[in-house]
C-alpha positions in Angstrom: 12.1 -26.7 -26.3 13.4 -23.2 -25.5 16.6 -22.1 -27.0 19.5 -21.9 -24.5 22.0 -20.3 -26.8 23.3 -20.7 -30.4 24.4 -24.3 -29.9 21.5 -26.4 -28.4 19.5 -28.3 -30.9 22.0 -28.1 -33.7 23.1 -31.7 -33.3 19.7 -32.8 -34.6 19.9 -30.2 -37.3 23.3 -31.3 -38.4 22.3 -34.9 -38.4 19.4 -34.2 -40.8 21.5 -32.0 -43.0 24.2 -34.6 -43.3 22.2 -37.8 -43.6 20.4 -37.4 -46.9 23.2 -37.6 -49.4 21.6 -40.6 -51.0 18.2 -38.7 -51.5 19.1 -35.7 -53.6 15.7 -35.3 -55.2 13.3 -35.4 -52.2 11.2 -32.2 -52.6 11.0 -31.7 -48.8 13.0 -33.2 -45.9 11.8 -33.2 -42.3 14.2 -32.2 -39.6 14.3 -31.3 -35.9 14.8 -27.6 -35.5 15.3 -26.4 -32.0 13.0 -29.2 -30.8 10.2 -28.3 -33.2 9.4 -30.6 -36.1 9.6 -28.6 -39.3 10.1 -29.1 -43.0 12.9 -27.8 -45.2 13.2 -27.8 -49.0 16.5 -29.5 -49.7 18.6 -31.4 -52.2 20.4 -33.3 -49.4 23.3 -32.2 -47.4 25.9 -34.6 -48.8 24.7 -34.1 -52.3 26.6 -30.8 -52.3 29.8 -32.6 -51.4 29.6 -34.5 -54.7 27.3 -32.4 -56.8 30.5 -30.7 -57.9 31.8 -34.0 -59.4 28.5 -34.6 -61.1 28.6 -31.2 -62.8 25.0 -30.2 -61.8 24.3 -26.5 -61.5 23.8 -25.0 -58.1 21.6 -22.1 -59.1 23.6 -20.6 -61.9 27.0 -21.0 -60.2 28.2 -24.4 -61.3 27.8 -25.3 -65.0 26.9 -28.7 -66.2 30.4 -28.7 -67.9 31.6 -30.0 -71.2 34.0 -32.9 -71.5 37.6 -31.7 -71.4 40.2 -33.1 -73.8 41.5 -36.6 -72.8 44.0 -36.6 -70.0 47.6 -37.6 -70.4 48.8 -40.8 -68.8 49.4 -39.6 -65.2 48.7 -36.1 -64.1 49.8 -34.3 -60.9 48.5 -30.8 -60.0 49.4 -28.9 -56.9 49.5 -25.5 -55.3 50.3 -23.5 -52.2 46.8 -21.9 -52.1 43.5 -22.7 -53.8 43.9 -20.2 -56.7 41.8 -21.3 -59.7 39.4 -23.3 -57.5 35.7 -22.5 -57.4 33.6 -21.5 -54.4 29.9 -22.0 -54.2 27.1 -21.9 -51.5 26.2 -25.3 -50.3 22.8 -26.4 -49.0 23.7 -26.6 -45.3 22.2 -23.2 -44.8 19.6 -21.4 -42.6 18.3 -17.8 -42.4 16.5 -16.6 -39.3 13.2 -14.8 -39.8 13.8 -11.3 -41.2 17.1 -12.4 -42.7 17.7 -12.6 -46.4 18.5 -16.0 -47.8 22.2 -17.1 -47.8 23.9 -16.1 -51.1 27.4 -16.0 -52.5 27.9 -12.6 -50.7 28.0 -14.6 -47.4 30.9 -16.8 -48.3 34.4 -16.2 -49.6 37.7 -17.9 -50.5 40.6 -15.5 -50.1 43.8 -16.6 -51.8 47.0 -15.3 -50.1 49.7 -17.1 -52.1 50.8 -19.2 -49.1 47.3 -20.3 -48.2 43.6 -19.7 -48.8 41.1 -18.6 -46.1 37.7 -20.2 -46.7 35.0 -18.2 -44.9 31.3 -18.7 -44.2 28.9 -16.0 -42.9 31.4 -13.3 -43.6 28.9 -10.5 -42.8 28.0 -12.0 -39.4 24.3 -12.1 -40.2 21.7 -14.2 -38.4 22.3 -17.2 -40.7 24.2 -20.5 -41.1 26.2 -20.3 -44.3 27.9 -23.2 -46.1 31.0 -22.6 -48.3 32.3 -25.2 -50.7 35.6 -24.6 -52.4 36.5 -27.2 -55.0 38.6 -28.2 -58.0 36.9 -30.3 -60.6 38.2 -32.2 -63.6 35.9 -33.8 -66.3 37.2 -36.7 -68.4 35.8 -40.1 -69.5 38.8 -42.0 -68.2 38.6 -40.9 -64.6 36.8 -44.1 -63.4 39.9 -46.1 -64.5 42.4 -43.8 -62.7 43.6 -44.0 -59.1 43.1 -40.6 -57.5 45.4 -39.4 -54.7 44.8 -35.9 -53.3 45.1 -34.0 -50.1 45.9 -30.7 -48.4 46.7 -29.1 -45.0 44.1 -27.1 -43.1 44.1 -25.1 -39.9 41.5 -23.4 -37.7 42.8 -19.9 -36.9 40.9 -19.9 -33.7 39.4 -22.5 -31.3 35.5 -22.6 -31.3 34.2 -21.8 -27.9 30.9 -21.5 -26.0 32.2 -18.1 -24.9 30.9 -16.8 -28.2 32.4 -14.0 -30.1 32.6 -12.9 -33.8 34.0 -16.3 -34.9 32.8 -19.9 -34.3 32.1 -23.0 -36.3 29.8 -25.9 -37.1 32.0 -28.2 -39.2 35.0 -28.5 -41.4 34.7 -31.1 -44.1 36.5 -32.3 -47.2 36.6 -35.1 -49.7 37.5 -36.6 -53.1 34.8 -38.0 -55.3 34.4 -39.4 -58.8 31.0 -39.3 -60.5 30.2 -41.9 -63.1 27.4 -40.5 -65.1 28.0 -42.8 -68.0 27.4 -46.4 -66.7 26.9 -46.9 -63.0 25.2 -43.5 -62.2 27.0 -43.7 -58.9 29.1 -41.2 -57.0 32.3 -42.9 -55.7 34.7 -41.6 -53.1 35.4 -40.7 -49.5 35.0 -37.7 -47.2 35.6 -36.6 -43.6 33.7 -34.3 -41.2 35.2 -32.5 -38.2 32.5 -31.4 -35.7 33.4 -28.0 -34.4 30.2 -26.8 -32.7 31.3 -26.3 -29.1 27.8 -26.8 -27.7 27.6 -30.3 -29.2 28.5 -33.3 -27.0 30.6 -34.7 -29.9 32.7 -31.6 -30.2 35.9 -32.6 -32.0 34.5 -35.9 -33.4 35.8 -36.9 -36.8 33.4 -38.9 -39.0 33.6 -40.5 -42.4 31.0 -40.8 -45.1 29.5 -44.2 -45.7 27.4 -43.5 -48.8 24.2 -42.6 -46.9 25.3 -41.2 -43.5 28.2 -40.2 -41.3 29.9 -42.7 -39.0 32.3 -41.9 -36.2 35.9 -42.6 -37.1 37.9 -40.9 -34.3 38.5 -37.7 -32.4 40.7 -34.6 -33.2 41.0 -32.1 -30.4 39.9 -28.7 -31.8 43.0 -26.5 -31.9 44.9 -24.1 -34.1 47.5 -26.5 -35.3 48.0 -27.4 -39.0 46.5 -30.8 -39.9 47.1 -32.9 -43.0 44.5 -35.0 -44.8 45.0 -37.3 -47.8 42.5 -39.2 -49.9 42.9 -42.1 -52.2 40.0 -43.2 -54.4 40.3 -46.1 -56.8 36.9 -46.6 -58.5 38.1 -49.5 -60.6 39.0 -51.6 -57.6 36.4 -49.9 -55.3 38.9 -48.9 -52.7 39.5 -45.7 -50.7 41.9 -44.6 -48.1 41.4 -41.5 -45.9 44.4 -40.5 -43.7 44.2 -37.6 -41.2 47.5 -36.6 -39.5 49.0 -40.0 -40.3 46.0 -41.9 -38.9 44.1 -44.2 -41.3 40.4 -43.5 -40.6 39.4 -46.9 -42.1 36.8 -45.1 -44.3 34.5 -47.3 -46.3 34.3 -47.1 -50.1 31.2 -45.0 -50.5 28.8 -45.5 -53.4 25.8 -43.2 -53.7 23.4 -43.9 -56.6 22.0 -40.8 -58.2 19.5 -39.9 -60.9 19.2 -36.8 -63.0 22.9 -36.0 -62.8 25.1 -35.1 -65.7 25.9 -37.9 -68.2 29.6 -37.3 -67.9 32.5 -38.6 -65.7 34.1 -36.0 -63.4 36.0 -35.8 -60.2 36.4 -33.2 -57.5 38.8 -32.4 -54.6 37.2 -30.1 -52.1 37.0 -28.5 -48.7 34.0 -27.1 -46.9 33.2 -24.7 -44.0 29.7 -24.5 -42.4 29.2 -21.6 -40.0 27.5 -22.1 -36.6 23.7 -22.2 -36.4 22.9 -18.8 -34.8 19.6 -19.4 -33.1 16.0 -19.4 -34.2 15.5 -15.6 -34.2 19.0 -14.4 -34.5 19.9 -11.0 -36.0 23.6 -11.7 -36.0 25.8 -14.8 -36.1 29.5 -15.7 -35.9 31.5 -16.3 -39.1 33.6 -19.4 -39.7 37.1 -19.5 -41.2 39.5 -22.3 -42.1 42.9 -22.0 -43.7 43.9 -24.4 -46.5 47.4 -24.8 -48.1 49.7 -27.1 -50.0 47.2 -29.2 -52.0 48.0 -31.8 -54.5 46.1 -34.2 -56.7 47.5 -37.1 -58.7 45.4 -38.9 -61.2 47.2 -42.1 -62.1 47.5 -43.8 -65.5 44.9 -46.3 -66.7 45.7 -49.9 -67.3 45.5 -49.4 -71.0 48.0 -46.5 -70.7 50.3 -48.6 -68.6 50.2 -51.3 -71.2 50.9 -48.9 -73.9 53.8 -47.3 -72.0 55.4 -50.6 -70.9 58.7 -51.6 -72.5 60.5 -54.9 -73.2 63.9 -54.5 -71.4 67.0 -56.6 -71.2 69.9 -56.1 -68.7 72.7 -58.3 -67.3 74.3 -59.0 -64.0 77.6 -60.7 -63.2 78.7 -62.7 -60.1 82.0 -64.6 -59.6 81.7 -68.4 -59.7 83.6 -70.7 -57.4 83.8 -73.1 -60.3 85.7 -70.6 -62.4 84.7 -67.6 -64.4 81.5 -65.8 -63.7 77.8 -66.5 -63.3 76.2 -64.4 -66.1 72.6 -63.3 -65.6 70.3 -62.2 -68.5 67.1 -60.4 -67.4 64.2 -60.1 -69.9 61.4 -58.1 -68.3 58.3 -56.1 -69.1 58.8 -52.6 -67.4 56.1 -50.1 -66.7 56.3 -46.3 -66.9 57.2 -46.1 -63.2 60.1 -48.6 -63.6 58.4 -51.5 -62.0 59.0 -54.8 -63.9 58.4 -58.5 -64.0 59.9 -61.2 -66.1 62.6 -63.9 -66.2 66.3 -64.2 -65.4 68.5 -66.9 -67.0 71.8 -67.6 -65.2 74.7 -69.5 -66.9 78.0 -70.5 -65.3 80.4 -73.2 -64.3 79.7 -75.4 -61.2 81.8 -78.5 -60.5 83.3 -78.3 -64.0 79.9 -78.4 -65.7 78.0 -75.6 -67.4 74.8 -75.0 -65.4 71.7 -73.0 -66.3 69.4 -71.6 -63.6 66.0 -70.2 -64.5 64.3 -67.6 -62.3 61.2 -65.5 -62.2 61.9 -61.9 -61.1 60.1 -58.7 -60.0 61.5 -55.4 -59.2 61.9 -51.7 -60.1 64.5 -49.5 -61.8 64.8 -46.0 -60.5 67.3 -43.1 -60.3 66.8 -42.1 -56.7 69.8 -39.8 -56.4 69.2 -38.3 -59.9 72.8 -38.8 -60.9 72.0 -40.4 -64.3 72.9 -43.9 -63.1 69.8 -46.0 -62.6 69.5 -48.4 -59.6 67.7 -51.7 -59.6 65.9 -53.5 -56.8 65.1 -57.1 -57.7 63.7 -60.2 -56.1 64.3 -63.6 -57.7 62.7 -66.9 -57.2 64.1 -70.2 -58.5 62.0 -73.3 -58.3 65.1 -75.6 -58.7 66.4 -74.6 -55.2 70.0 -74.6 -56.7 71.9 -73.2 -53.7 68.8 -71.1 -52.8 65.1 -70.7 -53.6 65.1 -67.0 -53.4 67.5 -64.0 -53.3 67.3 -60.2 -53.7 69.3 -57.1 -54.0 68.3 -53.5 -53.3 69.3 -50.2 -55.0 72.2 -51.7 -57.0 73.7 -49.2 -59.5 73.4 -50.3 -63.1 76.8 -49.2 -64.3 78.6 -52.5 -65.0 79.6 -54.5 -68.0 78.3 -58.0 -68.8 80.7 -60.8 -67.7 83.0 -58.3 -65.9 83.4 -57.9 -62.2 86.1 -55.3 -62.5 83.9 -52.6 -64.1 81.0 -50.9 -62.3 79.7 -50.7 -58.8 79.8 -53.9 -56.8 76.6 -54.5 -54.8 75.8 -57.4 -52.4 72.9 -59.7 -52.6 71.1 -61.6 -49.9 70.0 -65.2 -50.4 67.6 -67.4 -48.5 69.3 -70.0 -46.3 72.8 -69.0 -47.7 75.8 -69.3 -45.4 78.6 -69.3 -48.0 79.8 -65.8 -47.5 79.3 -62.5 -49.4 77.4 -62.5 -52.7 79.0 -59.7 -54.8 77.1 -58.7 -58.0 77.3 -56.0 -60.7 74.5 -54.9 -63.1 74.5 -53.3 -66.5 72.2 -50.6 -67.7 68.9 -51.8 -69.2 68.3 -51.7 -72.9 64.6 -51.2 -73.7 62.4 -51.2 -76.7 60.5 -48.1 -77.6 56.8 -48.5 -76.9 
């Protein structure tokens, strides 16, 4: 099939480049190149999206990596640009006859403080270049942590069949955790934005399934800033991939590997693949994508949560129609993030008799306005059905005194099937044991 321009035939090329992530060690991989069946030596297109997490060397650029010191409980990193990240050549590459192979001299990541410009085929040669910019962390606990990462990205131009010095093949990104200790599986999620203007699926957004891309939506190519966020929970085998507020319903991808590093590591990354230039090209367009405002939170492990949890006691007071007050005593187990569960015992007068009500409770203690006074949100369930089966209160300041309604901030509770008027309540500060 004769070439009609830089775009025709690339759909087949891209499909072969992006469909072999589960076959990283095939010595040769057939693909359709401008209508001619040829063979290419490859490690598998999607292998490079997660080879970074695995710690395998790409040439001499990526080291196998030594285990870093154990992480603290929960870690958040962020930045306005990608300073400190690493940029390498991926394997989605092509060099026309007479062109030197793609090298690191054909890609770049330029940090500008407010953003980073990731570039591929920066010398406008007759090649298709693949730039991967990534941040990697190595630690044996990463399979037990929930990873939440993301960034904003922008195309500084709109790819067009009119040609010119800049065009594009794809923008891609993902978050992966490689378990080289037990499962030998790469866990995570990724997206692909098709930006080759000659392709019929120009603007398509796809997600990685573990062995191929599957269509997940459409994003009109433009020069607006877009936001992507990834959540990967290897322990529960869950992922979430959200693009501009839209959940792409990405599947949890598991890609078995062999021959990868025997460590556990994770990577957050962005990729740019420049446009395929044509079979005999002497020049080709470069590709650029801007990236800014990245963040990556690696949550605490269950063991760390248990170690950081505290036994806490606090009190609440409500006036009783039978005289005096209803006195609440909460005894809960509270995690590092303030979430708790436990019991509440309420004692007060009703009809001249002392009544005890037992409840199970869940909630969270925070300091949302950072004024030094904690607030409590709590939901209570009582099996006895004494006046109600369930009640709750939200963001109640904990500045009261036990068995006193005249000290502290009065909040108001809501009870199920209650028609007896307002339910004022005050809360004391929590007293907690040191873990």
